All heavy atoms as TSV, in Angstrom:
chain	resi	resn	atom	element	x	y	z
A	1	MET	N	N	-17.953	3.334	22.384
A	1	MET	CA	C	-18.019	3.733	23.774
A	1	MET	C	C	-16.771	3.201	24.485
A	1	MET	O	O	-16.372	2.063	24.298
A	1	MET	CB	C	-19.287	3.177	24.405
A	1	MET	CG	C	-19.549	3.724	25.778
A	1	MET	SD	S	-21.134	3.211	26.478
A	1	MET	CE	C	-22.237	4.277	25.595
A	2	LEU	N	N	-16.192	4.019	25.316
A	2	LEU	CA	C	-14.990	3.650	26.040
A	2	LEU	C	C	-15.310	2.787	27.252
A	2	LEU	O	O	-16.418	2.826	27.785
A	2	LEU	CB	C	-14.257	4.908	26.510
A	2	LEU	CG	C	-13.791	5.880	25.427
A	2	LEU	CD1	C	-13.259	7.151	26.075
A	2	LEU	CD2	C	-12.716	5.228	24.584
A	3	GLN	N	N	-14.311	2.050	27.718
A	3	GLN	CA	C	-14.476	1.219	28.908
A	3	GLN	C	C	-14.868	2.073	30.112
A	3	GLN	O	O	-15.683	1.663	30.930
A	3	GLN	CB	C	-13.188	0.439	29.195
A	3	GLN	CG	C	-13.289	-0.475	30.402
A	3	GLN	CD	C	-14.372	-1.540	30.263
A	3	GLN	OE1	O	-14.582	-2.107	29.196
A	3	GLN	NE2	N	-15.077	-1.812	31.355
A	4	GLU	N	N	-14.300	3.281	30.220
A	4	GLU	CA	C	-14.647	4.181	31.330
A	4	GLU	C	C	-16.133	4.511	31.309
A	4	GLU	O	O	-16.767	4.576	32.359
A	4	GLU	CB	C	-13.841	5.472	31.247
A	4	GLU	CG	C	-12.376	5.314	31.493
A	4	GLU	CD	C	-11.620	6.617	31.247
A	4	GLU	OE1	O	-12.224	7.599	30.770
A	4	GLU	OE2	O	-10.421	6.642	31.523
A	5	ASP	N	N	-16.664	4.750	30.118
A	5	ASP	CA	C	-18.091	5.057	29.985
A	5	ASP	C	C	-18.946	3.863	30.412
A	5	ASP	O	O	-19.948	4.033	31.105
A	5	ASP	CB	C	-18.438	5.439	28.543
A	5	ASP	CG	C	-17.775	6.719	28.094
A	5	ASP	OD1	O	-17.417	7.545	28.951
A	5	ASP	OD2	O	-17.609	6.893	26.868
A	6	LEU	N	N	-18.534	2.669	30.016
A	6	LEU	CA	C	-19.274	1.474	30.394
A	6	LEU	C	C	-19.231	1.250	31.896
A	6	LEU	O	O	-20.246	0.908	32.511
A	6	LEU	CB	C	-18.716	0.245	29.661
A	6	LEU	CG	C	-18.963	0.202	28.166
A	6	LEU	CD1	C	-18.233	-0.982	27.543
A	6	LEU	CD2	C	-20.442	0.131	27.866
A	7	SER	N	N	-18.079	1.466	32.502
A	7	SER	CA	C	-17.957	1.322	33.955
A	7	SER	C	C	-18.850	2.320	34.675
A	7	SER	O	O	-19.523	1.979	35.652
A	7	SER	CB	C	-16.503	1.509	34.396
A	7	SER	OG	O	-15.699	0.493	33.878
A	8	PHE	N	N	-18.863	3.567	34.205
A	8	PHE	CA	C	-19.716	4.603	34.782
A	8	PHE	C	C	-21.173	4.180	34.701
A	8	PHE	O	O	-21.916	4.257	35.691
A	8	PHE	CB	C	-19.481	5.933	34.054
A	8	PHE	CG	C	-20.420	7.032	34.450
A	8	PHE	CD1	C	-20.303	7.660	35.681
A	8	PHE	CD2	C	-21.430	7.451	33.591
A	8	PHE	CE1	C	-21.174	8.686	36.049
A	8	PHE	CE2	C	-22.296	8.472	33.940
A	8	PHE	CZ	C	-22.166	9.085	35.185
A	9	LEU	N	N	-21.599	3.715	33.547
A	9	LEU	CA	C	-22.992	3.300	33.361
A	9	LEU	C	C	-23.349	2.103	34.237
A	9	LEU	O	O	-24.453	2.035	34.788
A	9	LEU	CB	C	-23.265	2.978	31.899
A	9	LEU	CG	C	-23.247	4.167	30.951
A	9	LEU	CD1	C	-23.353	3.693	29.499
A	9	LEU	CD2	C	-24.371	5.126	31.277
A	10	GLN	N	N	-22.425	1.177	34.393
A	10	GLN	CA	C	-22.675	0.014	35.246
A	10	GLN	C	C	-22.855	0.432	36.697
A	10	GLN	O	O	-23.760	-0.037	37.383
A	10	GLN	CB	C	-21.536	-0.995	35.124
A	10	GLN	CG	C	-21.538	-1.735	33.813
A	10	GLN	CD	C	-20.329	-2.636	33.658
A	10	GLN	OE1	O	-19.268	-2.358	34.203
A	10	GLN	NE2	N	-20.494	-3.716	32.924
A	11	ILE	N	N	-21.983	1.302	37.178
A	11	ILE	CA	C	-22.085	1.782	38.558
A	11	ILE	C	C	-23.413	2.490	38.773
A	11	ILE	O	O	-24.133	2.216	39.734
A	11	ILE	CB	C	-20.897	2.701	38.911
A	11	ILE	CG1	C	-19.612	1.888	38.990
A	11	ILE	CG2	C	-21.152	3.449	40.216
A	11	ILE	CD1	C	-18.344	2.717	39.063
A	12	VAL	N	N	-23.733	3.403	37.881
A	12	VAL	CA	C	-24.988	4.155	37.997
A	12	VAL	C	C	-26.180	3.198	37.984
A	12	VAL	O	O	-27.093	3.312	38.809
A	12	VAL	CB	C	-25.102	5.206	36.877
A	12	VAL	CG1	C	-26.504	5.784	36.808
A	12	VAL	CG2	C	-24.072	6.305	37.070
A	13	SER	N	N	-26.164	2.249	37.093
A	13	SER	CA	C	-27.271	1.310	36.961
A	13	SER	C	C	-27.447	0.463	38.217
A	13	SER	O	O	-28.563	0.323	38.735
A	13	SER	CB	C	-27.023	0.411	35.745
A	13	SER	OG	O	-28.042	-0.536	35.620
A	14	VAL	N	N	-26.367	-0.092	38.729
A	14	VAL	CA	C	-26.454	-0.964	39.903
A	14	VAL	C	C	-26.899	-0.182	41.142
A	14	VAL	O	O	-27.793	-0.610	41.868
A	14	VAL	CB	C	-25.106	-1.674	40.161
A	14	VAL	CG1	C	-25.091	-2.357	41.513
A	14	VAL	CG2	C	-24.818	-2.673	39.055
A	15	VAL	N	N	-26.281	0.963	41.372
A	15	VAL	CA	C	-26.611	1.731	42.573
A	15	VAL	C	C	-28.047	2.238	42.527
A	15	VAL	O	O	-28.790	2.109	43.508
A	15	VAL	CB	C	-25.616	2.892	42.799
A	15	VAL	CG1	C	-26.038	3.749	43.976
A	15	VAL	CG2	C	-24.197	2.354	43.027
A	16	THR	N	N	-28.463	2.796	41.401
A	16	THR	CA	C	-29.839	3.305	41.330
A	16	THR	C	C	-30.844	2.174	41.496
A	16	THR	O	O	-31.861	2.339	42.160
A	16	THR	CB	C	-30.125	4.072	40.018
A	16	THR	OG1	O	-29.796	3.248	38.907
A	16	THR	CG2	C	-29.381	5.372	39.950
A	17	SER	N	N	-30.553	1.025	40.946
A	17	SER	CA	C	-31.472	-0.098	41.082
A	17	SER	C	C	-31.546	-0.572	42.524
A	17	SER	O	O	-32.621	-0.897	43.019
A	17	SER	CB	C	-31.078	-1.203	40.121
A	17	SER	OG	O	-30.675	-2.352	40.735
A	18	ARG	N	N	-30.445	-0.576	43.236
A	18	ARG	CA	C	-30.461	-0.993	44.645
A	18	ARG	C	C	-31.217	-0.006	45.527
A	18	ARG	O	O	-31.758	-0.386	46.550
A	18	ARG	CB	C	-29.043	-1.190	45.160
A	18	ARG	CG	C	-28.395	-2.415	44.553
A	18	ARG	CD	C	-27.235	-2.901	45.332
A	18	ARG	NE	N	-26.668	-4.074	44.690
A	18	ARG	CZ	C	-25.483	-4.552	44.956
A	18	ARG	NH1	N	-24.717	-3.958	45.844
A	18	ARG	NH2	N	-25.048	-5.630	44.350
A	19	PHE	N	N	-31.243	1.237	45.125
A	19	PHE	CA	C	-32.003	2.245	45.866
A	19	PHE	C	C	-33.465	2.276	45.424
A	19	PHE	O	O	-34.268	2.994	45.998
A	19	PHE	CB	C	-31.386	3.636	45.673
A	19	PHE	CG	C	-30.312	3.972	46.661
A	19	PHE	CD1	C	-29.011	3.553	46.466
A	19	PHE	CD2	C	-30.606	4.704	47.801
A	19	PHE	CE1	C	-28.011	3.856	47.378
A	19	PHE	CE2	C	-29.626	5.020	48.729
A	19	PHE	CZ	C	-28.315	4.588	48.512
A	20	GLY	N	N	-33.802	1.521	44.383
A	20	GLY	CA	C	-35.172	1.513	43.872
A	20	GLY	C	C	-35.485	2.737	43.038
A	20	GLY	O	O	-36.651	3.091	42.856
A	21	CYS	N	N	-34.439	3.385	42.535
A	21	CYS	CA	C	-34.598	4.607	41.740
A	21	CYS	C	C	-34.554	4.288	40.253
A	21	CYS	O	O	-34.179	3.192	39.857
A	21	CYS	CB	C	-33.472	5.594	42.085
A	21	CYS	SG	S	-33.394	6.015	43.840
A	22	THR	N	N	-34.928	5.258	39.442
A	22	THR	CA	C	-34.856	5.103	38.000
A	22	THR	C	C	-33.928	6.166	37.418
A	22	THR	O	O	-33.788	7.256	37.973
A	22	THR	CB	C	-36.236	5.246	37.335
A	22	THR	OG1	O	-36.788	6.514	37.664
A	22	THR	CG2	C	-37.183	4.152	37.801
A	23	ILE	N	N	-33.314	5.827	36.311
A	23	ILE	CA	C	-32.430	6.747	35.600
A	23	ILE	C	C	-33.263	7.443	34.540
A	23	ILE	O	O	-33.847	6.790	33.674
A	23	ILE	CB	C	-31.258	5.990	34.946
A	23	ILE	CG1	C	-30.461	5.238	35.999
A	23	ILE	CG2	C	-30.372	6.955	34.167
A	23	ILE	CD1	C	-29.467	4.232	35.420
A	24	ASP	N	N	-33.306	8.762	34.593
A	24	ASP	CA	C	-34.057	9.535	33.606
A	24	ASP	C	C	-33.201	9.880	32.398
A	24	ASP	O	O	-33.659	9.824	31.266
A	24	ASP	CB	C	-34.612	10.815	34.230
A	24	ASP	CG	C	-35.586	10.520	35.365
A	24	ASP	OD1	O	-36.337	9.523	35.264
A	24	ASP	OD2	O	-35.588	11.266	36.347
A	25	SER	N	N	-31.956	10.271	32.654
A	25	SER	CA	C	-31.037	10.576	31.552
A	25	SER	C	C	-29.602	10.446	32.035
A	25	SER	O	O	-29.324	10.537	33.225
A	25	SER	CB	C	-31.278	11.993	31.014
A	25	SER	OG	O	-30.959	12.953	32.001
A	26	VAL	N	N	-28.701	10.221	31.066
A	26	VAL	CA	C	-27.276	10.057	31.354
A	26	VAL	C	C	-26.479	10.829	30.323
A	26	VAL	O	O	-26.747	10.744	29.133
A	26	VAL	CB	C	-26.851	8.567	31.301
A	26	VAL	CG1	C	-25.362	8.411	31.524
A	26	VAL	CG2	C	-27.633	7.731	32.285
A	27	ASP	N	N	-25.485	11.574	30.802
A	27	ASP	CA	C	-24.525	12.245	29.925
A	27	ASP	C	C	-23.156	11.681	30.277
A	27	ASP	O	O	-22.566	12.061	31.282
A	27	ASP	CB	C	-24.560	13.760	30.153
A	27	ASP	CG	C	-23.486	14.504	29.369
A	27	ASP	OD1	O	-22.836	13.893	28.499
A	27	ASP	OD2	O	-23.295	15.699	29.641
A	28	THR	N	N	-22.678	10.731	29.455
A	28	THR	CA	C	-21.401	10.084	29.765
A	28	THR	C	C	-20.218	11.034	29.608
A	28	THR	O	O	-19.220	10.885	30.306
A	28	THR	CB	C	-21.177	8.834	28.885
A	28	THR	OG1	O	-21.294	9.193	27.520
A	28	THR	CG2	C	-22.159	7.742	29.229
A	29	GLU	N	N	-20.329	11.993	28.717
A	29	GLU	CA	C	-19.229	12.943	28.522
A	29	GLU	C	C	-19.034	13.817	29.752
A	29	GLU	O	O	-17.917	14.026	30.209
A	29	GLU	CB	C	-19.484	13.815	27.293
A	29	GLU	CG	C	-19.319	13.066	25.989
A	29	GLU	CD	C	-19.537	13.974	24.793
A	29	GLU	OE1	O	-19.259	15.181	24.887
A	29	GLU	OE2	O	-19.980	13.462	23.755
A	30	GLY	N	N	-20.109	14.341	30.280
A	30	GLY	CA	C	-20.027	15.221	31.447
A	30	GLY	C	C	-20.166	14.474	32.760
A	30	GLY	O	O	-20.092	15.069	33.829
A	31	ARG	N	N	-20.374	13.154	32.657
A	31	ARG	CA	C	-20.557	12.313	33.839
A	31	ARG	C	C	-21.675	12.847	34.737
A	31	ARG	O	O	-21.532	12.948	35.948
A	31	ARG	CB	C	-19.271	12.178	34.642
A	31	ARG	CG	C	-18.144	11.480	33.937
A	31	ARG	CD	C	-18.395	9.972	33.976
A	31	ARG	NE	N	-17.199	9.220	33.629
A	31	ARG	CZ	C	-16.979	8.718	32.430
A	31	ARG	NH1	N	-17.838	8.931	31.473
A	31	ARG	NH2	N	-15.912	8.015	32.180
A	32	THR	N	N	-22.803	13.192	34.119
A	32	THR	CA	C	-23.953	13.643	34.884
A	32	THR	C	C	-25.134	12.724	34.606
A	32	THR	O	O	-25.256	12.155	33.518
A	32	THR	CB	C	-24.353	15.092	34.533
A	32	THR	OG1	O	-24.637	15.179	33.141
A	32	THR	CG2	C	-23.247	16.065	34.894
A	33	ILE	N	N	-25.976	12.576	35.605
A	33	ILE	CA	C	-27.167	11.749	35.479
A	33	ILE	C	C	-28.346	12.480	36.085
A	33	ILE	O	O	-28.181	13.377	36.908
A	33	ILE	CB	C	-27.000	10.380	36.170
A	33	ILE	CG1	C	-26.736	10.578	37.668
A	33	ILE	CG2	C	-25.910	9.564	35.523
A	33	ILE	CD1	C	-26.805	9.304	38.468
A	34	SER	N	N	-29.510	12.073	35.687
A	34	SER	CA	C	-30.745	12.551	36.287
A	34	SER	C	C	-31.492	11.308	36.761
A	34	SER	O	O	-31.709	10.375	35.978
A	34	SER	CB	C	-31.580	13.319	35.263
A	34	SER	OG	O	-32.824	13.672	35.822
A	35	ILE	N	N	-31.826	11.274	38.056
A	35	ILE	CA	C	-32.511	10.120	38.617
A	35	ILE	C	C	-33.793	10.567	39.318
A	35	ILE	O	O	-33.939	11.718	39.705
A	35	ILE	CB	C	-31.625	9.342	39.612
A	35	ILE	CG1	C	-31.181	10.239	40.775
A	35	ILE	CG2	C	-30.424	8.725	38.911
A	35	ILE	CD1	C	-30.440	9.503	41.877
A	36	THR	N	N	-34.705	9.611	39.471
A	36	THR	CA	C	-35.928	9.825	40.227
A	36	THR	C	C	-36.065	8.661	41.199
A	36	THR	O	O	-35.924	7.503	40.811
A	36	THR	CB	C	-37.156	9.865	39.303
A	36	THR	OG1	O	-36.976	10.909	38.345
A	36	THR	CG2	C	-38.427	10.125	40.083
A	37	CYS	N	N	-36.339	8.994	42.464
A	37	CYS	CA	C	-36.490	7.971	43.490
A	37	CYS	C	C	-37.867	8.081	44.133
A	37	CYS	O	O	-38.377	9.190	44.318
A	37	CYS	CB	C	-35.415	8.134	44.564
A	37	CYS	SG	S	-33.730	7.990	43.948
A	38	PRO	N	N	-38.449	6.939	44.502
A	38	PRO	CA	C	-39.779	6.968	45.098
A	38	PRO	C	C	-39.802	7.686	46.448
A	38	PRO	O	O	-40.844	8.191	46.863
A	38	PRO	CB	C	-40.160	5.490	45.240
A	38	PRO	CG	C	-38.872	4.747	45.188
A	38	PRO	CD	C	-37.935	5.585	44.369
A	39	GLY	N	N	-38.652	7.780	47.116
A	39	GLY	CA	C	-38.579	8.438	48.411
A	39	GLY	C	C	-38.351	9.936	48.328
A	39	GLY	O	O	-38.136	10.591	49.341
A	40	GLY	N	N	-38.352	10.476	47.125
A	40	GLY	CA	C	-38.194	11.911	46.939
A	40	GLY	C	C	-36.748	12.379	46.938
A	40	GLY	O	O	-35.812	11.604	46.757
A	41	LYS	N	N	-36.589	13.691	47.142
A	41	LYS	CA	C	-35.270	14.325	47.027
A	41	LYS	C	C	-34.240	13.756	47.994
A	41	LYS	O	O	-33.077	13.600	47.649
A	41	LYS	CB	C	-35.383	15.840	47.248
A	41	LYS	CG	C	-36.029	16.561	46.101
A	41	LYS	CD	C	-35.141	16.510	44.886
A	41	LYS	CE	C	-35.822	17.198	43.719
A	41	LYS	NZ	N	-35.158	16.953	42.463
A	42	GLU	N	N	-34.658	13.452	49.220
A	42	GLU	CA	C	-33.705	12.916	50.200
A	42	GLU	C	C	-33.107	11.597	49.714
A	42	GLU	O	O	-31.902	11.382	49.799
A	42	GLU	CB	C	-34.388	12.716	51.553
A	42	GLU	CG	C	-33.412	12.330	52.648
A	42	GLU	CD	C	-34.066	12.283	54.008
A	42	GLU	OE1	O	-34.852	13.189	54.324
A	42	GLU	OE2	O	-33.773	11.332	54.747
A	43	GLN	N	N	-33.928	10.725	49.190
A	43	GLN	CA	C	-33.446	9.451	48.665
A	43	GLN	C	C	-32.584	9.672	47.423
A	43	GLN	O	O	-31.589	8.983	47.227
A	43	GLN	CB	C	-34.610	8.510	48.356
A	43	GLN	CG	C	-34.143	7.118	47.968
A	43	GLN	CD	C	-35.294	6.185	47.636
A	43	GLN	OE1	O	-36.394	6.630	47.295
A	43	GLN	NE2	N	-35.048	4.893	47.722
A	44	GLU	N	N	-32.960	10.626	46.586
A	44	GLU	CA	C	-32.163	10.932	45.400
A	44	GLU	C	C	-30.764	11.405	45.796
A	44	GLU	O	O	-29.770	11.021	45.178
A	44	GLU	CB	C	-32.857	11.999	44.550
A	44	GLU	CG	C	-34.100	11.491	43.854
A	44	GLU	CD	C	-34.901	12.584	43.174
A	44	GLU	OE1	O	-34.421	13.731	43.075
A	44	GLU	OE2	O	-36.020	12.287	42.731
A	45	ILE	N	N	-30.691	12.213	46.841
A	45	ILE	CA	C	-29.393	12.697	47.323
A	45	ILE	C	C	-28.564	11.535	47.865
A	45	ILE	O	O	-27.367	11.423	47.578
A	45	ILE	CB	C	-29.586	13.805	48.377
A	45	ILE	CG1	C	-30.155	15.058	47.713
A	45	ILE	CG2	C	-28.280	14.108	49.110
A	45	ILE	CD1	C	-30.657	16.109	48.689
A	46	GLU	N	N	-29.184	10.650	48.653
A	46	GLU	CA	C	-28.479	9.490	49.189
A	46	GLU	C	C	-27.949	8.607	48.065
A	46	GLU	O	O	-26.818	8.128	48.111
A	46	GLU	CB	C	-29.399	8.681	50.088
A	46	GLU	CG	C	-29.732	9.353	51.398
A	46	GLU	CD	C	-30.740	8.554	52.213
A	46	GLU	OE1	O	-30.929	7.350	51.941
A	46	GLU	OE2	O	-31.335	9.139	53.118
A	47	CYS	N	N	-28.769	8.403	47.052
A	47	CYS	CA	C	-28.371	7.583	45.908
A	47	CYS	C	C	-27.206	8.235	45.164
A	47	CYS	O	O	-26.225	7.574	44.836
A	47	CYS	CB	C	-29.566	7.375	44.982
A	47	CYS	SG	S	-29.232	6.340	43.548
A	48	ALA	N	N	-27.318	9.528	44.913
A	48	ALA	CA	C	-26.254	10.250	44.209
A	48	ALA	C	C	-24.946	10.209	44.993
A	48	ALA	O	O	-23.868	10.023	44.414
A	48	ALA	CB	C	-26.680	11.692	43.954
A	49	MET	N	N	-25.038	10.351	46.305
A	49	MET	CA	C	-23.834	10.288	47.132
A	49	MET	C	C	-23.214	8.899	47.083
A	49	MET	O	O	-21.989	8.752	47.006
A	49	MET	CB	C	-24.165	10.685	48.573
A	49	MET	CG	C	-24.453	12.169	48.717
A	49	MET	SD	S	-25.002	12.665	50.362
A	49	MET	CE	C	-23.605	12.218	51.347
A	50	ALA	N	N	-24.037	7.863	47.099
A	50	ALA	CA	C	-23.532	6.493	47.004
A	50	ALA	C	C	-22.843	6.255	45.663
A	50	ALA	O	O	-21.777	5.630	45.605
A	50	ALA	CB	C	-24.667	5.492	47.205
A	51	ILE	N	N	-23.422	6.771	44.594
A	51	ILE	CA	C	-22.798	6.649	43.274
A	51	ILE	C	C	-21.423	7.314	43.290
A	51	ILE	O	O	-20.437	6.738	42.836
A	51	ILE	CB	C	-23.688	7.263	42.174
A	51	ILE	CG1	C	-24.948	6.427	41.985
A	51	ILE	CG2	C	-22.925	7.392	40.858
A	51	ILE	CD1	C	-26.026	7.087	41.148
A	52	GLY	N	N	-21.359	8.524	43.829
A	52	GLY	CA	C	-20.090	9.247	43.915
A	52	GLY	C	C	-19.055	8.500	44.728
A	52	GLY	O	O	-17.874	8.431	44.345
A	53	GLU	N	N	-19.465	7.910	45.849
A	53	GLU	CA	C	-18.532	7.177	46.700
A	53	GLU	C	C	-17.988	5.936	46.000
A	53	GLU	O	O	-16.815	5.605	46.129
A	53	GLU	CB	C	-19.216	6.803	48.016
A	53	GLU	CG	C	-19.455	7.996	48.917
A	53	GLU	CD	C	-20.294	7.660	50.133
A	53	GLU	OE1	O	-20.763	6.504	50.274
A	53	GLU	OE2	O	-20.484	8.566	50.962
A	54	VAL	N	N	-18.832	5.252	45.248
A	54	VAL	CA	C	-18.370	4.073	44.506
A	54	VAL	C	C	-17.382	4.498	43.422
A	54	VAL	O	O	-16.325	3.893	43.259
A	54	VAL	CB	C	-19.556	3.286	43.903
A	54	VAL	CG1	C	-19.058	2.200	42.956
A	54	VAL	CG2	C	-20.420	2.681	45.007
A	55	ILE	N	N	-17.711	5.548	42.694
A	55	ILE	CA	C	-16.839	6.021	41.619
A	55	ILE	C	C	-15.483	6.456	42.184
A	55	ILE	O	O	-14.440	6.184	41.596
A	55	ILE	CB	C	-17.513	7.162	40.831
A	55	ILE	CG1	C	-18.658	6.592	39.986
A	55	ILE	CG2	C	-16.503	7.891	39.939
A	55	ILE	CD1	C	-19.525	7.621	39.319
A	56	GLU	N	N	-15.497	7.118	43.345
A	56	GLU	CA	C	-14.253	7.586	43.958
A	56	GLU	C	C	-13.492	6.470	44.670
A	56	GLU	O	O	-12.382	6.687	45.148
A	56	GLU	CB	C	-14.558	8.704	44.953
A	56	GLU	CG	C	-15.050	9.967	44.284
A	56	GLU	CD	C	-15.523	11.021	45.288
A	56	GLU	OE1	O	-15.430	10.778	46.510
A	56	GLU	OE2	O	-15.980	12.082	44.833
A	57	GLY	N	N	-14.085	5.287	44.748
A	57	GLY	CA	C	-13.421	4.158	45.398
A	57	GLY	C	C	-13.517	4.173	46.906
A	57	GLY	O	O	-12.841	3.412	47.583
A	58	LYS	N	N	-14.389	5.011	47.457
A	58	LYS	CA	C	-14.548	5.100	48.912
A	58	LYS	C	C	-15.525	4.060	49.446
A	58	LYS	O	O	-15.595	3.849	50.644
A	58	LYS	CB	C	-15.043	6.506	49.308
A	58	LYS	CG	C	-14.055	7.604	48.997
A	58	LYS	CD	C	-14.624	8.952	49.387
A	58	LYS	CE	C	-13.668	10.072	49.045
A	58	LYS	NZ	N	-14.242	11.379	49.335
A	59	ARG	N	N	-16.286	3.463	48.553
A	59	ARG	CA	C	-17.306	2.516	48.964
A	59	ARG	C	C	-17.387	1.386	47.951
A	59	ARG	O	O	-17.328	1.624	46.752
A	59	ARG	CB	C	-18.641	3.243	49.062
A	59	ARG	CG	C	-19.742	2.511	49.726
A	59	ARG	CD	C	-20.877	3.488	49.999
A	59	ARG	NE	N	-22.021	2.810	50.546
A	59	ARG	CZ	C	-23.157	3.412	50.828
A	59	ARG	NH1	N	-23.284	4.696	50.621
A	59	ARG	NH2	N	-24.161	2.750	51.327
A	60	ASP	N	N	-17.510	0.165	48.430
A	60	ASP	CA	C	-17.626	-0.998	47.556
A	60	ASP	C	C	-19.077	-1.135	47.087
A	60	ASP	O	O	-19.995	-1.046	47.903
A	60	ASP	CB	C	-17.190	-2.247	48.299
A	60	ASP	CG	C	-17.036	-3.457	47.395
A	60	ASP	OD1	O	-17.822	-3.620	46.450
A	60	ASP	OD2	O	-16.110	-4.250	47.645
A	61	ILE	N	N	-19.244	-1.350	45.830
A	61	ILE	CA	C	-20.600	-1.454	45.259
A	61	ILE	C	C	-21.393	-2.585	45.908
A	61	ILE	O	O	-22.612	-2.540	45.986
A	61	ILE	CB	C	-20.544	-1.594	43.723
A	61	ILE	CG1	C	-21.871	-1.180	43.106
A	61	ILE	CG2	C	-20.147	-2.976	43.309
A	61	ILE	CD1	C	-21.813	-0.916	41.641
A	62	LYS	N	N	-20.713	-3.604	46.421
A	62	LYS	CA	C	-21.385	-4.723	47.057
A	62	LYS	C	C	-22.004	-4.328	48.399
A	62	LYS	O	O	-22.881	-5.022	48.906
A	62	LYS	CB	C	-20.405	-5.872	47.274
A	62	LYS	CG	C	-19.892	-6.453	45.987
A	62	LYS	CD	C	-18.833	-7.488	46.250
A	62	LYS	CE	C	-18.216	-7.937	44.936
A	62	LYS	NZ	N	-17.058	-8.773	45.145
A	63	ASN	N	N	-21.546	-3.224	48.972
A	63	ASN	CA	C	-22.042	-2.792	50.279
A	63	ASN	C	C	-23.108	-1.713	50.202
A	63	ASN	O	O	-23.387	-1.052	51.191
A	63	ASN	CB	C	-20.874	-2.281	51.136
A	63	ASN	CG	C	-19.871	-3.380	51.426
A	63	ASN	OD1	O	-20.242	-4.533	51.579
A	63	ASN	ND2	N	-18.623	-3.022	51.508
A	64	ILE	N	N	-23.702	-1.535	49.047
A	64	ILE	CA	C	-24.784	-0.555	48.889
A	64	ILE	C	C	-26.066	-1.212	49.375
A	64	ILE	O	O	-26.491	-2.229	48.878
A	64	ILE	CB	C	-24.936	-0.116	47.416
A	64	ILE	CG1	C	-23.645	0.473	46.879
A	64	ILE	CG2	C	-26.094	0.845	47.254
A	64	ILE	CD1	C	-23.194	1.756	47.525
A	65	LEU	N	N	-26.668	-0.618	50.364
A	65	LEU	CA	C	-27.884	-1.106	51.014
A	65	LEU	C	C	-27.664	-2.458	51.553
A	65	LEU	O	O	-27.427	-3.188	52.076
A	65	LEU	CB	C	-29.094	-1.106	50.099
A	65	LEU	CG	C	-29.556	0.240	49.621
A	65	LEU	CD1	C	-30.780	0.084	48.737
A	65	LEU	CD2	C	-29.916	1.181	50.748
């Protein structure tokens, strides 16, 4: 596994856990994930957007929630 893949997985893991969501599946090659959040679709969208912002460097992972 490449360092990029590990970084992606770490970001996804930390952000989803801070949102109280769970990871259903991960595709490191396509950089896609499937998550489930107790707050439903709206929370899933917020979580996904936060993951994207961290990956793009627009948001610091320490400032999630």
